[in-house]
Structure formats: C-alpha cells, structure tokens
C-alpha positions in Angstrom: 0.0 0.0 0.0 1.4 3.4 -0.9 1.6 6.0 1.8 1.2 9.8 2.0 4.2 11.9 1.2 6.2 12.8 4.3 5.8 16.5 5.2 6.1 16.9 8.9 9.9 17.7 8.6 11.2 21.2 9.3 13.9 22.0 6.8 16.9 23.6 8.5 19.4 23.7 5.7 17.4 26.0 3.4 18.6 29.1 5.3 17.8 32.6 4.3 20.2 35.4 5.1 19.7 39.1 5.2 22.9 40.6 4.2 23.5 45.3 4.9 23.7 46.8 -16.7 22.1 48.0 -30.2 21.9 44.2 -29.6 25.1 42.2 -29.3 25.7 38.9 -31.1 24.7 35.9 -28.8 27.7 33.8 -27.8 26.3 30.9 -25.8 29.2 28.6 -26.6 32.1 30.9 -25.8 35.2 29.2 -24.6 35.3 29.3 -20.8 38.5 31.3 -20.1 38.1 32.3 -16.5 40.2 29.5 -14.9 41.9 27.6 -17.7 43.7 30.6 -19.1 44.7 31.9 -15.6 48.1 30.3 -14.9 49.4 32.7 -12.3 48.1 32.9 -8.7 44.6 34.4 -8.4 45.0 35.4 -4.7 45.4 39.1 -4.4 46.9 40.7 -1.3 44.9 41.9 1.7 47.8 44.1 2.8 46.9 47.4 4.6 47.9 50.6 2.9 49.6 52.9 5.5 47.8 56.2 6.0 50.9 58.2 5.2 50.8 56.8 1.6 47.8 59.1 1.1 49.2 62.7 0.7 46.0 64.7 0.4 44.6 67.1 -2.2 47.2 69.8 -1.6 49.9 67.5 -2.8 47.8 66.6 -5.9 47.2 70.3 -6.6 50.9 70.9 -7.2 50.5 69.4 -10.6 46.8 68.9 -11.1 45.5 72.4 -10.1 42.5 72.4 -12.4 41.2 69.0 -11.4 41.5 69.9 -7.7 39.7 73.1 -8.3 36.8 71.2 -10.0 36.8 68.7 -7.1 36.6 71.4 -4.4 33.0 71.9 -3.2 31.9 68.7 -4.9 29.8 66.0 -3.2 33.0 64.0 -2.8 34.8 66.9 -1.2 31.9 67.5 1.2 31.2 63.8 1.8 32.2 64.2 5.5 33.5 67.2 7.4 34.2 68.1 11.0 31.2 70.0 12.4 32.1 73.7 12.6 30.4 77.1 12.0 31.7 76.8 8.4 30.4 73.3 7.6 27.0 73.1 9.4 24.3 74.4 7.1 21.3 73.7 9.4 19.5 76.0 11.8 20.7 75.2 15.3 19.2 78.3 16.9 17.1 76.5 19.5 14.8 75.1 16.8 12.6 72.1 17.2 11.2 69.4 14.8 8.6 66.7 15.6 8.0 63.5 13.7 6.5 60.2 14.6 5.9 61.3 18.2 9.6 62.3 18.8 10.6 65.9 19.3 14.1 66.9 18.5 15.6 70.3 19.6 18.7 71.7 17.9 20.8 74.2 19.8 24.3 75.6 20.4 26.7 75.5 23.4 30.1 77.1 23.8 31.8 73.9 22.7 29.7 73.2 19.6 26.3 72.1 18.2 23.9 69.8 19.9 20.6 67.9 19.5 18.2 66.8 22.2 16.4 63.7 20.9 15.3 60.2 21.7 18.1 57.8 22.5 18.4 54.0 22.5 16.6 53.8 25.9 13.6 55.7 24.6 14.4 58.8 26.6 15.6 62.2 25.3 19.3 63.1 25.8 21.7 65.8 24.6 24.1 64.7 21.9 26.9 66.7 20.4 27.3 67.0 16.7 30.7 65.7 15.7 30.6 65.6 11.8 28.5 66.7 8.9 27.6 64.4 6.0 26.9 65.8 2.5 25.7 69.1 1.2 22.7 68.8 -1.3 19.9 68.1 -1.3 20.3 67.3 2.3 22.9 67.4 5.1 23.1 64.8 7.8 24.7 65.0 11.2 26.7 62.5 13.2 27.1 62.0 16.9 29.5 60.0 19.0 28.3 57.0 21.1 30.3 54.7 23.4 32.6 52.0 22.2 33.6 53.9 19.0 30.1 53.9 17.5 29.1 57.0 15.5 25.4 57.4 14.6 23.7 59.5 11.9 20.6 61.4 13.0 17.4 60.4 11.4 16.4 64.1 11.2 18.3 65.9 8.4 18.5 69.4 7.0 16.9 70.1 3.6 19.5 72.4 2.0 17.2 73.5 -0.8 14.1 74.3 1.3 16.1 75.3 4.4 14.1 73.2 6.9 14.5 70.1 9.1 12.8 66.9 7.9 12.5 63.3 8.7 14.5 60.9 6.4 11.6 58.4 6.7 8.5 60.4 7.6 6.0 57.6 7.1 8.0 54.9 8.9 7.6 54.5 12.7 10.7 53.1 14.4 10.8 52.1 18.0 13.9 53.0 20.0 14.7 49.3 20.5 14.7 48.4 16.8 17.8 48.0 14.6 16.5 50.7 12.3 16.5 53.3 15.1 19.0 56.1 14.4 21.0 55.1 17.5 21.5 51.5 16.4 22.7 49.6 13.4 20.5 51.0 10.6 22.1 54.5 10.8 25.5 53.5 12.2 28.3 55.4 10.4 31.0 52.8 11.0 29.3 50.0 9.0 26.7 51.8 6.8 28.6 54.9 5.7 32.3 55.2 6.4 33.6 52.9 3.7 32.4 55.3 0.9 32.5 58.7 2.6 36.2 58.7 3.6 39.5 57.5 2.2 41.4 54.4 3.2 38.8 53.3 5.7 39.3 50.4 8.1 36.2 49.6 10.1 38.0 47.7 12.9 35.0 46.0 14.5 35.3 43.7 17.5 32.4 41.4 18.0 33.5 40.4 21.5 32.4 43.8 22.9 30.5 45.2 19.9 33.0 48.0 19.6 34.7 49.9 16.7 38.0 51.6 16.3 37.4 52.9 12.8 40.3 54.7 11.1 40.7 56.6 7.8 43.6 58.4 6.1 41.5 61.4 4.9 38.1 62.4 6.2 36.4 62.9 2.8 36.5 61.3 -0.7 39.6 63.0 -1.9 41.6 62.4 -5.1 43.3 59.3 -3.8 40.0 57.6 -2.8 39.5 57.2 -6.6 43.0 57.2 -8.0 44.8 55.3 -5.3 47.5 56.4 -2.8 49.7 59.1 -4.2 53.0 58.5 -2.4 54.7 56.3 -5.0 53.3 58.4 -7.8 54.8 61.6 -6.4 58.1 60.0 -5.6 58.4 58.7 -9.2 57.5 62.2 -10.6 60.1 63.8 -8.4 62.7 61.3 -9.3 62.1 61.2 -13.1 60.9 64.7 -13.8 60.2 65.2 -17.5 61.1 61.5 -18.1 58.2 60.3 -16.0 55.8 57.9 -17.8 52.4 57.0 -16.3 52.5 53.6 -14.7 49.8 51.1 -13.7 50.0 52.4 -10.1 47.0 54.7 -10.5 43.3 54.0 -10.8 40.7 55.7 -12.9 43.0 57.3 -15.4 42.3 58.4 -19.0 43.5 54.9 -20.1 41.0 53.0 -18.0 38.6 50.9 -20.1 35.0 52.0 -19.9 33.6 48.9 -18.2 36.6 48.8 -15.8 35.9 52.4 -14.9 32.3 51.6 -14.1 33.5 48.8 -11.8 35.9 51.1 -10.1 33.2 53.7 -9.4 30.8 51.0 -8.5 32.4 50.0 -5.2 30.7 53.1 -3.7 27.8 53.4 -6.1 26.1 50.1 -5.6 24.3 48.0 -3.0 26.7 45.3 -2.2 28.1 42.8 0.4 31.7 43.2 1.5 34.2 40.3 1.3 37.6 41.7 2.0 38.7 43.2 5.3 39.3 46.6 3.7 39.7 48.0 0.2 43.3 48.3 -0.8 43.1 48.9 -4.6 44.4 45.3 -5.4 42.4 43.1 -7.8 39.1 44.3 -9.0 35.7 45.3 -7.5 34.7 41.7 -7.4 37.7 40.9 -5.2 36.2 43.1 -2.5 32.5 43.4 -3.0 29.7 41.4 -4.5 26.8 43.4 -6.1 23.2 42.9 -5.1 21.4 41.2 -8.0 17.8 41.9 -9.1 15.6 40.5 -6.4 12.3 41.1 -4.8 12.0 44.2 -2.5 15.1 45.7 -4.1 14.0 45.9 -7.7 10.8 45.8 -9.6 10.1 42.6 -11.6 11.4 44.3 -14.8 14.6 45.4 -13.1 13.7 49.1 -12.3 14.9 50.4 -9.1 12.7 50.0 -6.0 14.7 50.1 -2.8 17.8 52.2 -2.3 20.2 50.3 -4.6 22.2 53.3 -6.0 23.3 53.3 -9.6 25.5 50.4 -10.6 22.7 47.7 -10.6 20.6 49.7 -13.0 23.3 51.1 -15.2 24.8 47.6 -16.0 21.3 46.6 -17.3 21.5 49.3 -20.0 22.5 49.3 -23.6 24.7 52.2 -22.8 26.9 50.1 -20.6 27.0 47.3 -23.2 28.1 49.8 -25.8 31.0 51.1 -23.6 29.3 54.3 -22.4 30.9 55.0 -19.0 30.2 57.2 -16.0 32.5 60.1 -17.2 30.8 60.4 -20.6 27.9 62.1 -18.7 29.5 63.2 -15.4 32.6 65.3 -15.0 34.9 63.0 -12.9 36.0 65.8 -10.6 33.1 68.2 -10.1 30.7 65.3 -10.6 28.4 67.8 -12.5 26.7 66.8 -15.7 28.8 67.6 -18.8 25.9 69.3 -20.6 22.5 70.6 -19.6 19.1 69.2 -20.8 18.9 67.0 -23.9 22.4 68.1 -25.1 23.8 65.5 -22.7 22.1 62.7 -24.6 22.6 64.3 -28.0 26.3 63.7 -27.6 25.6 60.3 -29.1 21.9 60.3 -30.2 21.1 62.1 -33.5 19.1 65.3 -32.8 16.9 65.1 -35.9 15.8 61.6 -35.0 15.3 61.9 -31.2 15.1 65.6 -30.2 11.9 66.1 -32.1 8.1 65.9 -31.4 7.9 63.0 -33.9 9.9 61.0 -31.4 8.8 62.2 -28.0 5.3 63.5 -28.9 5.5 66.4 -26.5 5.8 70.2 -26.9 9.4 71.3 -27.7 11.4 72.3 -24.6 8.6 71.0 -22.3 9.2 68.6 -19.4 7.8 65.8 -21.5 10.4 66.5 -24.2 13.3 65.9 -21.9 15.0 62.6 -22.6 15.6 61.8 -18.9 12.0 62.2 -18.0 11.0 59.3 -20.2 14.1 57.2 -20.1 15.4 57.8 -16.6 12.4 57.7 -14.4 13.3 57.9 -10.7 12.3 57.8 -7.1 12.8 59.8 -3.9 15.0 58.3 -1.3 15.9 59.7 2.2 13.0 62.0 2.2 14.0 64.5 -0.5 16.7 62.9 -2.7 15.3 62.2 -6.2 17.5 59.6 -7.9 17.1 58.5 -11.5 17.1 54.9 -12.7 20.2 54.5 -14.9 19.0 51.6 -17.0 17.9 54.0 -19.7 14.8 51.9 -20.6 11.9 52.5 -22.9 8.7 52.9 -20.9 6.6 49.8 -21.0 2.9 50.4 -20.0 2.1 46.9 -21.1 4.4 45.4 -18.4 2.8 47.8 -15.9 -0.5 46.2 -16.7 0.8 42.7 -16.4 3.3 42.9 -13.5 2.5 46.2 -11.6 5.8 47.8 -12.6 6.1 51.6 -12.9 6.4 53.5 -16.1 7.3 57.1 -16.8 4.1 57.9 -18.7 1.7 57.7 -15.7 4.4 58.9 -13.3 4.1 62.2 -15.2 0.5 62.0 -16.3 -0.8 61.3 -12.8 -4.4 61.7 -13.8 -4.1 58.9 -16.4 -4.1 55.1 -16.2 -1.8 52.4 -17.5 -4.4 51.4 -20.0 -4.4 55.0 -21.4 -0.6 54.9 -21.5 -0.5 51.6 -23.3 -3.0 52.7 -26.0 -1.0 55.9 -26.6 2.2 53.9 -26.7 0.8 51.6 -29.4 -0.6 54.6 -31.3 2.7 56.4 -31.4 5.2 53.6 -31.6 3.4 50.4 -32.3 3.8 47.3 -30.1 7.4 46.5 -29.1 9.2 44.5 -31.8 12.2 43.7 -29.6 12.8 41.4 -26.6 14.1 43.2 -23.5 15.3 40.9 -20.8 12.4 42.1 -18.6 10.0 40.2 -20.9 11.7 37.0 -19.7 12.5 38.0 -16.1 9.2 39.6 -15.0 7.0 36.5 -15.4 9.2 34.3 -13.1 9.8 37.3 -10.8 6.0 37.4 -10.2 5.6 33.7 -9.8 4.2 32.6 -13.2 4.4 28.8 -13.4 5.7 28.9 -17.0 8.5 31.3 -16.2 11.3 28.7 -15.8 12.0 28.2 -19.5 12.2 32.0 -20.0 14.8 32.1 -17.1 16.9 29.4 -18.7 16.8 31.1 -22.1 17.8 34.4 -20.5 20.6 33.0 -18.3 22.1 31.1 -21.2 22.3 33.9 -23.7 25.0 36.5 -23.3 23.1 38.9 -25.3 21.5 39.9 -22.0 23.2 41.9 -19.2 25.2 39.7 -16.8 23.3 41.1 -13.7 20.0 40.1 -15.3 21.4 36.6 -16.2 22.6 36.2 -12.6 19.2 37.2 -11.4 17.6 34.6 -13.7 19.7 31.9 -12.2 18.7 33.0 -8.8 15.0 32.8 -9.6 15.4 29.2 -10.9 15.4 28.1 -7.3 11.7 28.7 -7.3 11.4 25.7 -9.6 13.8 23.4 -7.8 14.1 19.8 -8.9 16.9 17.6 -10.1 16.4 18.6 -13.7 16.6 22.3 -12.8 19.7 21.8 -10.7 21.4 20.1 -13.6 20.5 23.0 -15.8 21.9 25.4 -13.3 25.2 23.6 -12.8 26.5 24.9 -16.2 26.5 28.4 -14.9 29.2 27.6 -12.4 31.5 27.8 -15.5 30.0 31.0 -16.9 32.5 33.6 -18.0 30.8 36.3 -15.9 31.8 36.3 -12.2 28.4 37.7 -11.1 26.7 34.8 -12.8 29.1 32.3 -11.2 28.6 33.8 -7.8 24.8 33.9 -8.0 24.8 30.3 -9.1 26.9 29.2 -6.1 24.5 31.1 -3.8 21.5 29.4 -5.4 23.1 25.9 -5.1 25.0 26.3 -1.9 22.5 24.5 0.3 22.8 21.3 -1.7 24.6 18.8 0.5 24.5 15.9 -2.0 28.2 15.0 -2.5 27.4 14.2 -6.2 27.8 18.0 -6.8 31.1 18.5 -4.9 33.2 18.2 -8.0 31.3 21.2 -9.5 32.2 23.5 -6.7 35.8 22.5 -6.1 37.4 24.2 -9.2 35.8 27.5 -8.0 38.2 27.5 -5.0 40.7 28.7 -7.6 38.4 31.3 -9.2 40.1 34.6 -10.1 37.6 36.5 -8.0 37.8 36.4 -4.3 34.0 36.8 -3.8 33.4 33.7 -6.0 36.0 31.7 -4.2 34.5 32.5 -0.8 31.0 31.6 -2.0 32.4 28.3 -3.2 34.1 27.7 0.1 30.8 28.2 1.9 29.0 25.8 -0.5 31.7 23.2 0.3 31.8 23.8 4.0 29.9 20.6 4.9 33.1 18.8 3.8 36.0 18.1 6.3 39.3 19.4 5.1 40.6 15.8 4.9 37.9 15.2 2.2 39.4 17.9 -0.1 41.3 16.3 -3.0 45.1 17.0 -3.0 45.0 19.3 -6.0 42.6 21.7 -4.1 44.0 21.5 -0.6 46.3 24.5 -0.9 43.6 26.7 -2.4 41.1 25.4 0.2 43.4 26.6 3.0 43.9 30.0 1.5 40.2 30.5 0.8 39.4 29.4 4.3 41.4 32.4 5.6 39.5 34.7 3.1 36.2 33.2 4.3 37.1 34.0 8.0 37.9 37.6 7.0 34.6 37.8 5.3 32.7 36.6 8.3 34.7 38.9 10.6 34.1 42.0 8.4 30.3 41.4 8.3 30.0 40.3 11.9 28.5 43.6 13.0 25.5 42.8 10.8 22.8 40.3 11.8 23.2 38.6 8.3 26.9 38.2 8.8 26.4 36.4 12.1 23.7 34.3 10.6 26.0 33.2 7.8 28.5 32.0 10.4 25.6 30.0 11.9 24.9 28.6 8.5 28.6 27.6 8.2 28.4 25.8 11.6 25.2 24.1 10.5 26.8 22.7 7.4 29.6 21.4 9.6 27.1 19.6 11.8 27.9 21.8 14.8 24.3 22.5 15.9 25.2 24.2 19.2 27.5 26.8 17.6 24.9 27.3 14.9 22.3 28.1 17.5 24.7 30.5 19.3 25.4 32.3 16.1 21.8 32.8 15.3 21.1 34.0 18.8 24.0 36.4 18.4 22.5 37.7 15.2 19.3 38.5 17.0 21.3 40.5 19.5 22.2 42.8 16.6 18.6 42.9 15.1 16.0 41.6 17.4 13.2 42.1 14.8 14.9 40.1 12.1 12.3 37.3 11.9 13.9 35.5 9.0 16.7 34.8 11.3 14.4 34.0 14.2 12.4 31.6 12.1 15.6 29.7 11.2 16.6 29.7 14.9 13.2 28.3 15.8 13.9 25.4 13.4 17.3 24.9 14.9 15.9 24.8 18.4 13.4 22.2 17.4 16.1 20.1 15.7 18.1 20.3 18.9 15.1 19.1 21.0 14.4 22.6 22.4 10.7 22.4 21.7 9.7 25.1 24.1 12.3 27.6 22.8 11.2 26.8 19.2 7.5 27.4 20.0 8.3 30.6 21.9 10.3 31.9 18.9 7.4 31.2 16.5 5.0 33.0 18.8 7.3 36.0 19.0 7.4 36.2 15.2 3.6 36.0 15.0 3.2 38.7 17.6 5.5 41.0 15.6 4.3 40.1 12.1 0.8 38.6 12.5 0.0 38.7 8.8 3.0 36.7 7.6 1.7 33.3 6.5 5.0 31.5 6.4 5.4 31.6 10.2 2.0 29.9 10.8 3.1 27.2 8.3 6.4 26.5 10.0 4.7 26.6 13.4 2.0 24.1 12.1 4.8 21.7 11.0 6.3 21.8 14.5 2.9 21.1 16.1 2.3 18.3 13.6 5.6 16.7 14.5 4.4 16.9 18.2 1.1 15.2 17.3 -0.7 18.3 18.4 -2.7 18.0 15.2 -5.7 20.1 16.0 -3.4 23.0 17.0 -1.5 22.4 13.8 -4.7 22.6 11.7 -5.5 26.0 13.3 -2.1 27.4 12.4 -2.2 26.0 8.8 -5.6 27.6 8.3 -4.1 30.9 9.3 -1.2 30.3 6.9 -3.6 29.9 4.0 -5.6 33.0 5.2 -2.5 35.2 4.8 -0.8 33.5 1.9 -3.7 31.9 -0.1 -1.5 31.5 -3.2 0.9 29.0 -1.5 0.0 25.6 -2.9 2.1 23.8 -0.3 -0.1 25.0 2.5 -3.1 23.3 1.0 -1.2 20.0 0.6 -0.2 20.0 4.2 -3.6 21.0 5.6 -5.2 18.3 3.6 -2.9 15.7 5.2 -3.5 17.2 8.6 -7.3 16.7 8.2 -6.6 13.2 7.0 -4.6 12.6 10.2 -7.7 13.3 12.3 -9.8 11.2 9.9 -11.8 14.2 8.6 -12.1 12.9 5.0 -14.5 15.6 3.9 -12.2 18.5 4.9 -9.1 16.7 3.6 -10.8 16.3 0.2 -12.2 19.9 0.2 -8.8 21.5 0.9 -7.0 19.4 -1.7 -9.6 20.3 -4.4 -9.4 24.0 -3.4 -5.6 23.9 -3.9 -6.0 22.1 -7.3 -8.2 25.0 -8.5 -5.2 27.2 -8.1 -2.7 24.7 -9.6 -4.6 22.0 -11.5 -1.5 20.0 -12.4 0.3 20.1 -9.1 1.7 16.6 -8.5 1.7 16.7 -4.7 -1.9 17.8 -4.5 -3.1 15.2 -7.0 -1.1 12.5 -5.2 -2.6 13.3 -1.8 -6.1 13.5 -3.2 -5.6 10.0 -4.8 -4.3 8.8 -1.4 -7.4 10.1 0.4 -9.8 8.6 -2.1 -8.0 5.2 -1.9 -7.9 5.2 1.9 -11.7 5.8 1.9 -12.5 3.1 -0.6 -13.1 5.4 -3.6 -10.8 3.3 -5.8 -12.2 4.6 -9.1 -11.6 8.2 -8.2 -8.1 7.3 -6.9 -7.3 5.4 -10.1 -8.4 8.2 -12.4 -6.2 10.7 -10.6 -3.3 8.3 -10.5 -3.6 7.9 -14.2 -3.6 11.6 -14.7 -0.4 11.8 -12.6 1.4 9.3 -14.8 0.3 11.2 -17.9 1.6 14.4 -16.4 4.8 12.9 -14.9 5.6 9.7 -16.7 9.1 9.5 -15.2 8.0 9.7 -11.6 8.3 6.1 -10.4 6.3 6.8 -7.2 3.3 7.9 -9.3 3.8 4.9 -11.7 3.9 2.5 -8.7 0.8 4.0 -7.2 -1.1 3.7 -10.4 0.0 0.1 -11.0 -1.2 -0.8 -7.4 -4.6 0.8 -8.0 -5.0 -1.0 -11.3 -4.8 -4.3 -9.5 -7.5 -3.3 -6.9 -11.0 -4.5 -7.9 
C-alpha cells in the first residue's frame, strides 16, 4: 500500500540570510576562459595601505590644479566634514522638529552644536554633533556613542528648502529596533564610512561590539579614486620630465569603460563586503559582490525599487553594453553633468531623430520633451533625494498592466491610467518589436508557473546583461528539482563572475556529494568573492575530504572566508552566515549560538528568528522553538509562512488540532501558496476528517490543476476511503503528467490491481 508523502519535517538547511547593466551577437558557446587561461596565482593581497601613503589634495594640486579646483566643493569633497560654523548648514538656533511622536531640539553651546532627541533607551538626551555628511539636497549630522560607535541622526536638513525633515517620515521606528537612528540601521561605522572617507578600516570587534574605525583622509579625496599618491609623487620627483604614467594609479584616461564603471561601483552600488578593507588590489569583485535583481530591491522588470544606488541599474543598460561609462555624462572631478538638458544625450543620439516631437510626442522644450523624464524615471530616497534609474529603458505600460511595474508615462500624467498609456504607446510607436530581458524576467519574478524556460533562455544567452542573467539563475530556485539543478550547474563555469557567484548562492545549500566536483574548481576562481562563496558551498566537507589538487587553495580561501565573516559580523546577516557555516559542519550548538548572536544585533529580524526556531526544534528545544514562532507571530501577525512553520512543528508533536489551526491561518494570509493546501489536507486526514481533507486538496488544485503533490494526496485520500475509481483516475492523470516519476507509476499500478 502506498503512503502519503512525508511532510512533517522542518527543513533547516534551506537558510535565508539578510545581508547590509544596439543588440550584441549571442555567444552561448564561448570558450570558458576564467580558470583555464589563468596560470598565475589568483590570490590578491589583503595588505593594509599605511595612511601616510595618502598625501591629500594639496599634494595633488601641485601638478593637477584644475582637477583639484573642480573637485573642491563637490559631493566628494563635502562627503564628510568636522562640524564647525563653516560646515554646518542647518538651523541650530534652538529650533525644534517633531516627527513620529519624537521631538528633536537643535541648539548651540560654547563647545559646539547639539541635538536633544530620543536615544536608544527611549528617553531624550543631549548629543553633540561631531561631523556633517553631504551638502545637497540634504545634510546629515553624526554624533558619537560609546565603544567607538558613531550614529547618523534620522532628522536631516533640507539644504534646498532650508528646513528640518525626517528621512523616513512615514516609517515609525521604536527605539529598541535595529533601524532606530541610535542603532545599526544608521550606524556610520558600517553603513557609511567605507564610501564617505578615504582608506577606511572599520576595525570592529564582535566580543564587545566596539569599533576603532580609522581613515587616512576624512572625505572622498583624489586618492580615494586614483589610489595612494606617495609612490606616484616619488616617481614624478625622481624622473621629472622623463616620468611615464604607470599602472599604479586607478581611474585614469586609459582605464577601459567597463573597468571604470566597476571602479566607481564600489561606492555606487548596493553590495556585500568580502575583503577586510579596500586596498586597490584586484578588482571590484575581489572586495564586494553586487546585489542582483531580487524582490523588494528591484521591480520585476529590473527598475529600481529600494535604495540600490546606480550600478545595478546602469549595467542593465544598452549604454553600458556599448561602452558608455560614467565620465561620458559626469565630470569626474566636479561630478556635475557635462551638458544641460537634452544636449547631454545628444552627444551620441542624433538630434533630428530623437530631439523632435515625432519621437517624444511632446511640446518642444517641455518637461515631456526631456530625454531623462521618459528614459530615466526615478524615485525619492531619504525623504527628498530624487535619484534616477540609470537603466535608460523605454517605458513599457504593457508590463505595468501585467506585473505592476512603474512607467514614466503615468508617473508624469498622474491623472491617467496604465491602460491609457498603453493605448497611446501603441498609437505612437506600435507594439514592441524587440525582446528586452524584462520580458523574460518579469513572469518568473512574479511567480508565473511557465517562467522557468524563460529564465533558462535568458541565463544562457550572453546577449542579456550579466546582472540580469545572474538574477535569472537565482530565480530558478523557485522551480527546484533535479532537472533544474542540472540546468543550473552549467552556470558555475560561466564567463561572468556575477553569474558564477549567483549560481553558487543558489546551489550552496545542496549537500549531495554528487555535486562536490562542480564546486571544487571554484576554489581557484580569479575573483575572491566567488572563491569565498564556493568555500561556503563546500563547508559541509571536512578538510581531509578535499582532493590534494585543491588543498592549498582550500586553506587559502578558508582564511579569506574567515575575514569575510569577521568584516560582516556587525550585521545580523553576517552572524547568521556564520551560523549557516556551523550548521553545514554539523555543529548545531554553535549554529544556534550564532543565530542567537544575530538577534542581539537585530531583534526584529524574523527571517533569522524563524531559522533559529527550526534549529531549536532540531536540537530538541521544543519550548524555545515554539516561543520563537509565537514571537514572530506577535511581531508580524500577517506573515503566513510563520504559521506554516509553526504548524509543522505542532504536527511533529502530534498536536494535530493545533497544527490545523495554524495551517488555516497560513492559508488565510498566503492563499496562493500551494504547499499549505497540501499539508492542511494531510492534517485533516490525520484526524480522519475525510470531507475536509478532500475539500482542501480540491481547493488547492483549483489554483494549480497539475500540481503533482496535491493530485497525489487526493488520490491517497480517495484510496484510503475506498473510492478506488476516483483514486485510479487521478493516478492515471499523474502518470500522464509525470511519466518519469516512479512513485506515481507505482501507485497507479497498485490501484489498477485493486478490484
């Protein structure tokens, strides 16, 4: 007799971690060069650069006076300054500002500028302003806390409207939360310093949660971009007129366009840090790994959603693919646009074709006739900072209708609908006769069942941007089975490091030793970020199990991995990753300690708490597990996944009626999740409620008529209750849908023999 599929098992290995771009010819079969052609060592140095190797802008101005003059007063120059009468722009004349129930008062004393505002204990205190951050369109202020912590106030000064404002006016934050200004979310040491000063070393100590952060120069000076100037100046002084530019400087006139984008990107992208500090050795991907296009950060078509900065959108663009680089539009020193209005775009795009009503269908010189308003839609971040999407896309009202994505048409014509925009688009331009990667990405992004083949097509074809291909690989995990895994393995050899890295992330929870040989070569990958990701994927292996040809690389990458864990250990996600490492090693107690430590950083991170609850249960700590689930429910009562996980725990404890209650709530809040119906049907079967078991399975099948698990459980229920004919019909349907599934075939053959 066949039995119901096992489901009362809490999966603890599938851990989630929170961790703070003209068509080209397709070349699917390019030779994989990234390891085979690399004969020399791929391990770049982690050596610290002494602060005295950075000489400052005055030394640069001796020879580069015009460049320094352009830089002076720029956003880079004013990135961070000591708080003085000359640098503070805000009104500190005993002014007050109230937001979200908190009143902040700004005033002066003899020794400087102060704010009285809510602190980490929920009470108001006086805090001295130590530093300023930025100039336009806002200026932030930094105060000193114990143990080397520096915190950025949530209240900032609008330098255009000359008023105080709340960076997040619609977002209530309690003083005990990680996002409170006095805690991790607005901590200067880990959220800001690396990109606002030069030669930064965070110097965090997890043991006492302290910082000893150092930098060579307070702002983003010449050497933050071009590298330390000491050797350069010594060579110039020694050789005089015989000096020839060497490779010792970054971001020069000879830097290739895409390489320049990467070098700017280290501070203009949302990313995870892998090296202990940035020392100009290797490339961007030796120090940071970019955030790919994922839910909550980007819209399904790749447009910016959360604060992701510029790199992730720009590398999606045709501009990037055609070697347009940052300095084609922005002066590298003043950071200002090279031209005003459409003249900027008309450097490359023919005026008669594009700067005309026959193209933009708006009145000449109107807002609607500006290229950027159609092709660089944007969003306001930090309360008043409007930032444009740099993917330079054509508006797609049809995708807005399908996937809820934004488009520039209705962002401007606020009184109109997406239907109106789509009709006018077709009238003016016709239906799109090209395939943008978003046509393939968005369906899977939004959960369409048929999206997998689009993802595979997109990931396989180098005509599409690497970041989009990497994102496609990541989304393949929504369709996980052995066939999908085998499809994904090929991308471990992709020429693009971001694709390789994303593939490792997607597959890193696979513990099947059949796949070990696919990960081992990546210990020698030329990019440190990829090597470290491969090490994590292999961490279930003991060092003695590593083949001799990889032992040396394994030992080196292990050290790099430890640095990565250390440099991210002030983030909840970094501590959770250490927990994942211990879990792969089978060290359950240290895994639990790591996850508990992660919650000390961010007590409201319920992804981590959910994983911790599962670990508690696995360790036999049932009461702790149940308490963790109840805490999550109290904090996020409408998150269905928690009710589901809690129901599984209760089911394992044979508290079936309670499990049914929780699973019903899971479906209430996430009615589209088919797995919930499957499990609830089996729960009802467990208490012999045949009618409800059948009802729930049928309800799930209305959402997913060909779902194998639901069909199987329905056949099981019918067979168990003597309705052999119904069971046989469903089993036959299963075999037709899934002819290679031996479990379904065996069930059908058994039922055929029953009279």
